[in-house]
RORODREN-429146 format. One record per residue (C-alpha): z, x, y; residue number from 1. Coordinates in nm, 4 decimals. Layout:
// RORODREN-429146
<r w="Z" u="X" v="Y" i="NUM"/>
...
***
This chain:
// RORODREN-429146
<r w="2.4445" u="-1.4469" v="0.3715" i="1"/>
<r w="2.3798" u="-1.2592" v="0.0448" i="2"/>
<r w="2.1874" u="-1.4163" v="-0.2433" i="3"/>
<r w="2.1443" u="-1.2522" v="-0.5817" i="4"/>
<r w="1.8064" u="-1.3235" v="-0.7421" i="5"/>
<r w="1.6233" u="-1.2043" v="-1.0509" i="6"/>
<r w="1.2993" u="-1.0077" v="-1.0315" i="7"/>
<r w="1.1119" u="-1.3154" v="-1.1561" i="8"/>
<r w="1.2578" u="-1.5204" v="-0.8713" i="9"/>
<r w="1.1687" u="-1.2548" v="-0.6158" i="10"/>
<r w="0.8067" u="-1.2351" v="-0.7360" i="11"/>
<r w="0.7702" u="-1.6036" v="-0.6451" i="12"/>
<r w="0.8910" u="-1.5204" v="-0.2926" i="13"/>
<r w="0.7024" u="-1.1926" v="-0.2527" i="14"/>
<r w="0.4278" u="-1.3238" v="-0.0233" i="15"/>
<r w="0.6754" u="-1.4604" v="0.2319" i="16"/>
<r w="0.9849" u="-1.2376" v="0.1989" i="17"/>
<r w="0.9546" u="-0.8649" v="0.2795" i="18"/>
<r w="1.1204" u="-0.6243" v="0.0360" i="19"/>
<r w="1.3177" u="-0.3108" v="0.1277" i="20"/>
<r w="1.3502" u="-0.0257" v="-0.1203" i="21"/>
<r w="1.6628" u="0.1710" v="-0.0227" i="22"/>
<r w="1.6191" u="0.4460" v="-0.2821" i="23"/>
<r w="1.5406" u="0.8010" v="-0.1737" i="24"/>
<r w="1.1851" u="0.8949" v="-0.0659" i="25"/>
<r w="1.1345" u="1.0889" v="-0.3887" i="26"/>
<r w="1.2258" u="0.7881" v="-0.6025" i="27"/>
<r w="0.9944" u="0.5665" v="-0.3978" i="28"/>
<r w="0.7013" u="0.8086" v="-0.4231" i="29"/>
<r w="0.7358" u="0.8330" v="-0.8013" i="30"/>
<r w="0.7038" u="0.4579" v="-0.8330" i="31"/>
<r w="0.7884" u="0.1442" v="-0.6345" i="32"/>
<r w="0.7349" u="-0.2299" v="-0.6387" i="33"/>
<r w="0.3949" u="-0.2951" v="-0.4757" i="34"/>
<r w="0.4416" u="-0.4120" v="-0.1188" i="35"/>
<r w="0.7972" u="-0.2780" v="-0.0895" i="36"/>
<r w="0.8910" u="-0.0891" v="0.2279" i="37"/>
<r w="1.0896" u="0.2332" v="0.2064" i="38"/>
<r w="1.4052" u="0.2445" v="0.4199" i="39"/>
<r w="1.6048" u="0.5078" v="0.2309" i="40"/>
<r w="1.9816" u="0.5050" v="0.2402" i="41"/>
<r w="1.9802" u="0.8788" v="0.1657" i="42"/>
<r w="1.7230" u="1.1546" v="0.1983" i="43"/>
<r w="1.6280" u="1.3417" v="-0.1188" i="44"/>
<r w="1.8727" u="1.6231" v="-0.0384" i="45"/>
<r w="2.1520" u="1.3814" v="0.0532" i="46"/>
<r w="2.1097" u="1.1885" v="-0.2705" i="47"/>
<r w="2.1233" u="1.5136" v="-0.4687" i="48"/>
<r w="2.4394" u="1.6217" v="-0.2852" i="49"/>
<r w="2.6144" u="1.2888" v="-0.3483" i="50"/>
<r w="2.5229" u="1.3093" v="-0.7165" i="51"/>
<r w="2.6599" u="1.6627" v="-0.7428" i="52"/>
<r w="2.9900" u="1.5622" v="-0.5874" i="53"/>
<r w="3.0118" u="1.2604" v="-0.8191" i="54"/>
<r w="2.9666" u="1.4801" v="-1.1278" i="55"/>
<r w="3.1789" u="1.7784" v="-1.0259" i="56"/>
<r w="3.4501" u="1.6145" v="-0.8145" i="57"/>
<r w="3.4985" u="1.2380" v="-0.8250" i="58"/>
<r w="3.3471" u="0.8992" v="-0.7533" i="59"/>
<r w="3.5739" u="0.8600" v="-0.4518" i="60"/>
<r w="3.4597" u="1.1918" v="-0.2999" i="61"/>
<r w="3.0949" u="1.0965" v="-0.3607" i="62"/>
<r w="3.1446" u="0.7633" v="-0.1806" i="63"/>
<r w="3.3154" u="0.9440" v="0.1072" i="64"/>
<r w="3.0211" u="1.1828" v="0.1411" i="65"/>
<r w="2.7786" u="0.8898" v="0.1184" i="66"/>
<r w="2.9465" u="0.7152" v="0.4106" i="67"/>
<r w="2.9240" u="1.0369" v="0.6104" i="68"/>
<r w="2.5480" u="1.0480" v="0.5579" i="69"/>
<r w="2.4908" u="0.6764" v="0.6160" i="70"/>
<r w="2.7045" u="0.6092" v="0.9259" i="71"/>
<r w="2.4665" u="0.7724" v="1.1810" i="72"/>
<r w="2.1766" u="0.5647" v="1.0399" i="73"/>
<r w="2.3349" u="0.2183" v="1.0591" i="74"/>
<r w="2.1521" u="0.1091" v="1.3746" i="75"/>
<r w="1.8258" u="0.2485" v="1.2382" i="76"/>
<r w="1.8658" u="0.0401" v="0.9207" i="77"/>
<r w="1.8943" u="-0.2747" v="1.1309" i="78"/>
<r w="1.6041" u="-0.1960" v="1.3661" i="79"/>
<r w="1.3672" u="-0.0998" v="1.0828" i="80"/>
<r w="1.4596" u="-0.4072" v="0.8806" i="81"/>
<r w="1.4199" u="-0.6336" v="1.1837" i="82"/>
<r w="1.0620" u="-0.5074" v="1.2288" i="83"/>
<r w="0.9863" u="-0.6277" v="0.8759" i="84"/>
<r w="1.1773" u="-0.9554" v="0.8982" i="85"/>
<r w="1.1971" u="-1.0899" v="1.2548" i="86"/>
<r w="1.3052" u="-1.4259" v="1.1099" i="87"/>
<r w="1.6083" u="-1.2636" v="0.9436" i="88"/>
<r w="1.5019" u="-1.3317" v="0.5840" i="89"/>
<r w="1.4665" u="-1.0188" v="0.3712" i="90"/>
<r w="1.5128" u="-0.8806" v="0.0178" i="91"/>
<r w="1.6694" u="-0.5491" v="-0.0839" i="92"/>
<r w="1.6800" u="-0.3422" v="-0.3999" i="93"/>
<r w="1.7864" u="-0.0005" v="-0.5270" i="94"/>
<r w="1.7648" u="0.1533" v="-0.8752" i="95"/>
<r w="1.9989" u="-0.0808" v="-1.0671" i="96"/>
<r w="2.1112" u="-0.3328" v="-0.8056" i="97"/>
<r w="2.4297" u="-0.1346" v="-0.7454" i="98"/>
<r w="2.6175" u="0.0048" v="-0.4492" i="99"/>
<r w="2.3196" u="0.1240" v="-0.2465" i="100"/>
<r w="2.1406" u="-0.2114" v="-0.2238" i="101"/>
<r w="2.4579" u="-0.4172" v="-0.1932" i="102"/>
<r w="2.6041" u="-0.2096" v="0.0883" i="103"/>
<r w="2.2692" u="-0.2114" v="0.2714" i="104"/>
<r w="2.2334" u="-0.5873" v="0.2251" i="105"/>
<r w="2.5900" u="-0.6514" v="0.3393" i="106"/>
<r w="2.5267" u="-0.4458" v="0.6526" i="107"/>
<r w="2.2198" u="-0.6556" v="0.7381" i="108"/>
<r w="2.4049" u="-0.9795" v="0.6680" i="109"/>
<r w="2.6871" u="-0.8769" v="0.9011" i="110"/>
<r w="2.4397" u="-0.7950" v="1.1761" i="111"/>
<r w="2.2371" u="-1.1078" v="1.2264" i="112"/>
<r w="2.0174" u="-1.1474" v="0.9182" i="113"/>
<r w="2.0328" u="-1.5094" v="0.8074" i="114"/>
<r w="1.9403" u="-1.4647" v="0.4403" i="115"/>
<r w="1.9454" u="-1.1378" v="0.2454" i="116"/>
<r w="1.8357" u="-1.1358" v="-0.1176" i="117"/>
<r w="1.9562" u="-0.8637" v="-0.3552" i="118"/>
<r w="1.7488" u="-0.8145" v="-0.6702" i="119"/>
<r w="1.9786" u="-0.8131" v="-0.9717" i="120"/>
<r w="1.9188" u="-0.5026" v="-1.1812" i="121"/>
<r w="1.7037" u="-0.3468" v="-0.9095" i="122"/>
<r w="1.3925" u="-0.1403" v="-0.9740" i="123"/>
<r w="1.4946" u="-0.0741" v="-1.3357" i="124"/>
<r w="1.4722" u="-0.4463" v="-1.4117" i="125"/>
<r w="1.1343" u="-0.4661" v="-1.2393" i="126"/>
<r w="1.0030" u="-0.1854" v="-1.4601" i="127"/>
<r w="1.1254" u="-0.3542" v="-1.7765" i="128"/>
<r w="0.9730" u="-0.6843" v="-1.6642" i="129"/>
<r w="0.6386" u="-0.5197" v="-1.5849" i="130"/>
<r w="0.6090" u="-0.3276" v="-1.9110" i="131"/>
<r w="0.7082" u="-0.6317" v="-2.1158" i="132"/>
<r w="0.4365" u="-0.8399" v="-1.9475" i="133"/>
<r w="0.1655" u="-0.6172" v="-2.0932" i="134"/>
<r w="0.2391" u="-0.7634" v="-2.4368" i="135"/>
<r w="0.1167" u="-1.1048" v="-2.3199" i="136"/>
<r w="-0.1824" u="-1.2298" v="-2.5155" i="137"/>
<r w="-0.4786" u="-1.3145" v="-2.2954" i="138"/>
<r w="-0.8455" u="-1.4085" v="-2.3149" i="139"/>
<r w="-0.9869" u="-1.0651" v="-2.2291" i="140"/>
<r w="-1.3502" u="-0.9613" v="-2.2453" i="141"/>
<r w="-1.4140" u="-0.5869" v="-2.2410" i="142"/>
<r w="-1.7262" u="-0.4829" v="-2.0518" i="143"/>
<r w="-1.8605" u="-0.1733" v="-2.2271" i="144"/>
<r w="-2.1680" u="0.0420" v="-2.1927" i="145"/>
<r w="-2.2846" u="0.3986" v="-2.1538" i="146"/>
<r w="-2.2026" u="0.5943" v="-1.8377" i="147"/>
<r w="-2.4166" u="0.4799" v="-1.5454" i="148"/>
<r w="-2.4471" u="0.1180" v="-1.6578" i="149"/>
<r w="-2.2965" u="-0.0037" v="-1.3295" i="150"/>
<r w="-2.0011" u="-0.1710" v="-1.4980" i="151"/>
<r w="-1.7755" u="-0.1563" v="-1.1917" i="152"/>
<r w="-2.0445" u="-0.3159" v="-0.9739" i="153"/>
<r w="-2.0878" u="-0.5869" v="-1.2360" i="154"/>
<r w="-1.7113" u="-0.6497" v="-1.2380" i="155"/>
<r w="-1.7031" u="-0.7119" v="-0.8645" i="156"/>
<r w="-2.0097" u="-0.9342" v="-0.8776" i="157"/>
<r w="-1.8287" u="-1.1377" v="-1.1432" i="158"/>
<r w="-1.5304" u="-1.1573" v="-0.9079" i="159"/>
<r w="-1.7539" u="-1.2866" v="-0.6272" i="160"/>
<r w="-1.8643" u="-1.5574" v="-0.8677" i="161"/>
<r w="-1.5053" u="-1.6703" v="-0.9235" i="162"/>
<r w="-1.4314" u="-1.4741" v="-1.2416" i="163"/>
<r w="-1.1020" u="-1.2924" v="-1.3039" i="164"/>
<r w="-1.1240" u="-0.9131" v="-1.3226" i="165"/>
<r w="-0.9037" u="-0.6051" v="-1.3388" i="166"/>
<r w="-1.0555" u="-0.2843" v="-1.2042" i="167"/>
<r w="-0.8609" u="-0.0134" v="-1.3884" i="168"/>
<r w="-1.0628" u="0.2684" v="-1.2336" i="169"/>
<r w="-1.0000" u="0.1292" v="-0.8871" i="170"/>
<r w="-0.6253" u="0.1139" v="-0.9518" i="171"/>
<r w="-0.6375" u="0.4684" v="-1.0908" i="172"/>
<r w="-0.8535" u="0.6054" v="-0.8052" i="173"/>
<r w="-1.0753" u="0.7660" v="-1.0679" i="174"/>
<r w="-1.4088" u="0.6870" v="-1.2342" i="175"/>
<r w="-1.2871" u="0.7938" v="-1.5773" i="176"/>
<r w="-1.4987" u="1.1055" v="-1.6445" i="177"/>
<r w="-1.5314" u="1.4708" v="-1.5454" i="178"/>
<r w="-1.7085" u="1.3355" v="-1.2357" i="179"/>
<r w="-1.4440" u="1.0694" v="-1.1819" i="180"/>
<r w="-1.2478" u="1.2380" v="-0.9098" i="181"/>
<r w="-1.5456" u="1.2649" v="-0.6743" i="182"/>
<r w="-1.4700" u="1.0825" v="-0.3516" i="183"/>
<r w="-1.1824" u="0.8708" v="-0.4795" i="184"/>
<r w="-0.8934" u="1.0670" v="-0.3295" i="185"/>
<r w="-0.5516" u="1.1288" v="-0.4778" i="186"/>
<r w="-0.4501" u="0.9403" v="-0.7906" i="187"/>
<r w="-0.1228" u="0.7457" v="-0.8052" i="188"/>
<r w="0.1583" u="0.8593" v="-1.0319" i="189"/>
<r w="0.1491" u="0.7162" v="-1.3849" i="190"/>
<r w="0.4470" u="0.4967" v="-1.2968" i="191"/>
<r w="0.2851" u="0.3620" v="-0.9807" i="192"/>
<r w="-0.0399" u="0.2947" v="-1.1655" i="193"/>
<r w="0.1564" u="0.0829" v="-1.4142" i="194"/>
<r w="0.3298" u="-0.1015" v="-1.1294" i="195"/>
<r w="0.0020" u="-0.1738" v="-0.9492" i="196"/>
<r w="-0.1586" u="-0.2901" v="-1.2732" i="197"/>
<r w="0.1275" u="-0.5332" v="-1.3356" i="198"/>
<r w="0.0975" u="-0.6689" v="-0.9809" i="199"/>
<r w="-0.2646" u="-0.7656" v="-1.0560" i="200"/>
<r w="-0.1908" u="-0.8791" v="-1.4122" i="201"/>
<r w="0.0906" u="-1.1177" v="-1.3172" i="202"/>
<r w="-0.1349" u="-1.3409" v="-1.1043" i="203"/>
<r w="-0.4024" u="-1.4060" v="-1.3662" i="204"/>
<r w="-0.4551" u="-1.7159" v="-1.5780" i="205"/>
<r w="-0.4346" u="-1.5758" v="-1.9308" i="206"/>
<r w="-0.6118" u="-1.8791" v="-2.0772" i="207"/>
<r w="-0.9259" u="-1.8051" v="-1.8766" i="208"/>
<r w="-1.1545" u="-1.5051" v="-1.9266" i="209"/>
<r w="-1.0353" u="-1.1770" v="-1.7760" i="210"/>
<r w="-1.3091" u="-0.9132" v="-1.7472" i="211"/>
<r w="-1.2010" u="-0.5497" v="-1.7832" i="212"/>
<r w="-1.4180" u="-0.2404" v="-1.8028" i="213"/>
<r w="-1.3956" u="-0.0427" v="-2.1254" i="214"/>
<r w="-1.1786" u="0.2663" v="-2.0776" i="215"/>
<r w="-1.0170" u="0.5457" v="-2.2732" i="216"/>
<r w="-0.6384" u="0.5489" v="-2.2820" i="217"/>
<r w="-0.6405" u="0.8131" v="-2.0081" i="218"/>
<r w="-0.8134" u="0.7702" v="-1.6719" i="219"/>
<r w="-0.8010" u="1.1031" v="-1.4956" i="220"/>
<r w="-0.4317" u="1.1900" v="-1.4712" i="221"/>
<r w="-0.2903" u="0.8455" v="-1.5487" i="222"/>
<r w="-0.2505" u="0.6541" v="-1.8739" i="223"/>
<r w="-0.3095" u="0.2862" v="-1.9374" i="224"/>
<r w="0.0242" u="0.1411" v="-2.0627" i="225"/>
<r w="0.0129" u="0.1434" v="-2.4428" i="226"/>
<r w="0.0841" u="-0.2295" v="-2.4874" i="227"/>
<r w="-0.1922" u="-0.3128" v="-2.2405" i="228"/>
<r w="-0.4319" u="-0.0665" v="-2.4039" i="229"/>
<r w="-0.3645" u="-0.2066" v="-2.7511" i="230"/>
<r w="-0.4255" u="-0.5523" v="-2.6076" i="231"/>
<r w="-0.7624" u="-0.4324" v="-2.4736" i="232"/>
<r w="-0.8581" u="-0.2743" v="-2.8061" i="233"/>
<r w="-0.8026" u="-0.6025" v="-2.9910" i="234"/>
<r w="-1.0526" u="-0.7884" v="-2.7712" i="235"/>
<r w="-1.4328" u="-0.8256" v="-2.8037" i="236"/>
<r w="-1.6598" u="-0.5735" v="-2.6307" i="237"/>
<r w="-1.9843" u="-0.6742" v="-2.4630" i="238"/>
<r w="-2.1804" u="-0.3498" v="-2.4828" i="239"/>
<r w="-2.4469" u="-0.3062" v="-2.2131" i="240"/>
<r w="-2.7485" u="-0.1302" v="-2.3627" i="241"/>
<r w="-2.9523" u="0.0046" v="-2.0704" i="242"/>
<r w="-3.2072" u="0.2881" v="-2.0838" i="243"/>
<r w="-3.0937" u="0.6401" v="-1.9971" i="244"/>
<r w="-3.3555" u="0.6745" v="-1.7229" i="245"/>
<r w="-3.2431" u="0.3532" v="-1.5538" i="246"/>
<r w="-2.8824" u="0.4688" v="-1.5676" i="247"/>
<r w="-2.9734" u="0.8138" v="-1.4321" i="248"/>
<r w="-3.1404" u="0.6522" v="-1.1307" i="249"/>
<r w="-2.8283" u="0.4468" v="-1.0724" i="250"/>
<r w="-2.6053" u="0.7555" v="-1.0886" i="251"/>
<r w="-2.8233" u="0.9383" v="-0.8359" i="252"/>
<r w="-2.7543" u="0.6582" v="-0.5881" i="253"/>
<r w="-2.3833" u="0.6533" v="-0.6748" i="254"/>
<r w="-2.3307" u="1.0282" v="-0.6370" i="255"/>
<r w="-2.5966" u="1.1167" v="-0.3792" i="256"/>
<r w="-2.3345" u="1.1790" v="-0.1069" i="257"/>
<r w="-2.1060" u="1.3882" v="-0.3295" i="258"/>
<r w="-2.0341" u="1.7496" v="-0.2377" i="259"/>
<r w="-2.2594" u="1.9857" v="-0.4335" i="260"/>
<r w="-1.9742" u="2.2273" v="-0.5078" i="261"/>
<r w="-1.7703" u="1.9459" v="-0.6624" i="262"/>
<r w="-2.0682" u="1.8337" v="-0.8686" i="263"/>
<r w="-2.1104" u="2.1912" v="-0.9924" i="264"/>
<r w="-1.7425" u="2.2074" v="-1.0849" i="265"/>
<r w="-1.7691" u="1.8778" v="-1.2731" i="266"/>
<r w="-2.0677" u="2.0032" v="-1.4731" i="267"/>
<r w="-1.8801" u="2.3202" v="-1.5652" i="268"/>
<r w="-1.5856" u="2.1134" v="-1.6884" i="269"/>
<r w="-1.8017" u="1.9717" v="-1.9690" i="270"/>
<r w="-1.9875" u="2.2987" v="-2.0374" i="271"/>
<r w="-1.8551" u="2.3439" v="-2.3927" i="272"/>
<r w="-1.9630" u="1.9967" v="-2.4986" i="273"/>
<r w="-2.2850" u="1.9999" v="-2.3015" i="274"/>
<r w="-2.3897" u="2.3391" v="-2.4403" i="275"/>
<r w="-2.4769" u="2.6577" v="-2.2579" i="276"/>
<r w="-2.8494" u="2.5891" v="-2.2239" i="277"/>
<r w="-2.8084" u="2.2314" v="-2.0982" i="278"/>
<r w="-2.5387" u="2.3474" v="-1.8570" i="279"/>
<r w="-2.7702" u="2.6144" v="-1.7174" i="280"/>
<r w="-3.0548" u="2.3652" v="-1.6745" i="281"/>
<r w="-2.8235" u="2.1144" v="-1.5073" i="282"/>
<r w="-2.6962" u="2.3740" v="-1.2584" i="283"/>
<r w="-3.0505" u="2.4903" v="-1.1813" i="284"/>
<r w="-3.1592" u="2.1331" v="-1.1091" i="285"/>
<r w="-2.8479" u="2.0817" v="-0.8955" i="286"/>
<r w="-2.9377" u="2.3828" v="-0.6787" i="287"/>
<r w="-3.2791" u="2.2260" v="-0.6199" i="288"/>
<r w="-3.1201" u="1.8861" v="-0.5407" i="289"/>
<r w="-3.2960" u="1.7378" v="-0.8437" i="290"/>
<r w="-3.0156" u="1.4959" v="-0.9143" i="291"/>
<r w="-3.2135" u="1.2709" v="-1.1477" i="292"/>
<r w="-3.2699" u="1.5626" v="-1.3857" i="293"/>
<r w="-2.9004" u="1.6585" v="-1.3599" i="294"/>
<r w="-2.7996" u="1.3039" v="-1.4509" i="295"/>
<r w="-3.0400" u="1.2862" v="-1.7465" i="296"/>
<r w="-2.8945" u="1.6066" v="-1.8927" i="297"/>
<r w="-2.5301" u="1.5058" v="-1.8426" i="298"/>
<r w="-2.5909" u="1.1631" v="-1.9948" i="299"/>
<r w="-2.6836" u="1.3312" v="-2.3233" i="300"/>
<r w="-2.3197" u="1.4378" v="-2.3571" i="301"/>
<r w="-2.1643" u="1.1176" v="-2.2217" i="302"/>
<r w="-2.3769" u="0.8899" v="-2.4409" i="303"/>
<r w="-2.2771" u="1.0786" v="-2.7561" i="304"/>
<r w="-1.9116" u="1.0836" v="-2.6515" i="305"/>
<r w="-1.8965" u="0.7104" v="-2.5788" i="306"/>
<r w="-2.0909" u="0.6103" v="-2.8906" i="307"/>
<r w="-1.8630" u="0.8194" v="-3.1116" i="308"/>
<r w="-1.5566" u="0.6497" v="-2.9669" i="309"/>
<r w="-1.7125" u="0.3058" v="-3.0074" i="310"/>
<r w="-1.7861" u="0.3633" v="-3.3756" i="311"/>
<r w="-1.4217" u="0.4542" v="-3.4410" i="312"/>
<r w="-1.2940" u="0.1092" v="-3.3407" i="313"/>
<r w="-1.2300" u="-0.0608" v="-3.6721" i="314"/>
<r w="-1.0568" u="-0.3728" v="-3.5404" i="315"/>
<r w="-1.2741" u="-0.4541" v="-3.2396" i="316"/>
<r w="-1.5777" u="-0.6818" v="-3.2353" i="317"/>
<r w="-1.8700" u="-0.5233" v="-3.0493" i="318"/>
<r w="-2.1699" u="-0.7246" v="-2.9278" i="319"/>
<r w="-2.4738" u="-0.5464" v="-2.7857" i="320"/>
<r w="-2.6369" u="-0.6905" v="-2.4749" i="321"/>
<r w="-2.9736" u="-0.5328" v="-2.3904" i="322"/>
<r w="-3.0910" u="-0.5251" v="-2.0322" i="323"/>
<r w="-3.3859" u="-0.3642" v="-1.8548" i="324"/>
<r w="-3.2062" u="-0.3621" v="-1.5209" i="325"/>
<r w="-2.8730" u="-0.2594" v="-1.3711" i="326"/>
<r w="-2.8925" u="-0.5324" v="-1.1063" i="327"/>
<r w="-2.5410" u="-0.6880" v="-1.1072" i="328"/>
<r w="-2.6730" u="-1.0207" v="-0.9792" i="329"/>
<r w="-2.9120" u="-1.0530" v="-1.2743" i="330"/>
<r w="-2.6803" u="-0.9124" v="-1.5414" i="331"/>
<r w="-2.3757" u="-1.1230" v="-1.4524" i="332"/>
<r w="-2.5587" u="-1.4520" v="-1.4995" i="333"/>
<r w="-2.6943" u="-1.3403" v="-1.8346" i="334"/>
<r w="-2.3778" u="-1.1765" v="-1.9595" i="335"/>
<r w="-2.1555" u="-1.4790" v="-1.8916" i="336"/>
<r w="-2.3875" u="-1.6955" v="-2.0993" i="337"/>
<r w="-2.3993" u="-1.4265" v="-2.3673" i="338"/>
<r w="-2.0200" u="-1.4081" v="-2.3834" i="339"/>
<r w="-1.9876" u="-1.7863" v="-2.4088" i="340"/>
<r w="-2.2296" u="-1.7819" v="-2.7032" i="341"/>
<r w="-2.0179" u="-1.5099" v="-2.8675" i="342"/>
<r w="-1.7031" u="-1.7173" v="-2.8214" i="343"/>
<r w="-1.8756" u="-2.0235" v="-2.9620" i="344"/>
<r w="-1.9921" u="-1.8359" v="-3.2715" i="345"/>
<r w="-1.6425" u="-1.6948" v="-3.3267" i="346"/>
<r w="-1.4968" u="-2.0436" v="-3.2885" i="347"/>
<r w="-1.7408" u="-2.1852" v="-3.5433" i="348"/>
<r w="-1.6622" u="-1.9022" v="-3.7864" i="349"/>
<r w="-1.2894" u="-1.9770" v="-3.7665" i="350"/>
<r w="-1.3296" u="-2.3512" v="-3.8121" i="351"/>
<r w="-1.5620" u="-2.3447" v="-4.1111" i="352"/>
***
């Protein structure tokens, strides 16, 4: 039996009802609903051929060609869907909730599936819903600090202590600098990054504190959605002020297993800003495996870059938190108390 549901209704069922994305592999790879399984009605080439016939001949001819492509796959559609939903309850979507998802869903319903949901408006509606959600006002605290302050480690220690966090660099598979791509693998598409961010964002309690690391608009090859980024830039920043030497020691531990050739390439990528002499010294130290000295030199550039960006934020409150250690266990206890004192002072200022 077919049931039409909205994307909001499906999200409530997502943990218990598997979702099939019947769009082509290329559409799925560009961006998909997190957790959705790809069972494409057409291959990339087949979809292109159907579209060409639709434009240059007629809708009827395109449907006829579509049936030709689909017919040999009918049993495969059932067997693959049954693997996902042995209880016969499943959800299906295409781009706009049109012919592809409805025909697929009808086929499952006619072949033993007890309940088949079709998402009204399909993936397009999901995208609109996700992007609109980033306008939601929330109690966000931005965790700032110079490179090497261990902000990501602090985020996850906060999470272990029951705090809400969003790890933007983790979602982006990038550490957000010229050295960011080291060891993190391939980045998602911009569209998929936005989808994955929404999937985390939707489950949070916006009335409670949400900790997010300070980031530029761009993280490697992906962009933070503008509404979300503007939301971040309107929130207070707790700036971790930790000595350069302490941060350099931390970076040595963080990058000690990195490939030397990749480290060299990353240094060369900031050569113009680092300066020819500093670049030469950094590369010489790298050849000698003197990673602490390499980190100290590179931090000269990154500290200036971050501080310049911080000073340009006219509408963002920035509170400096000094620490002699990068130990996440120590910092998290102190920083939560510090943030609560900041909130209290802001509250008093608004009520006077």
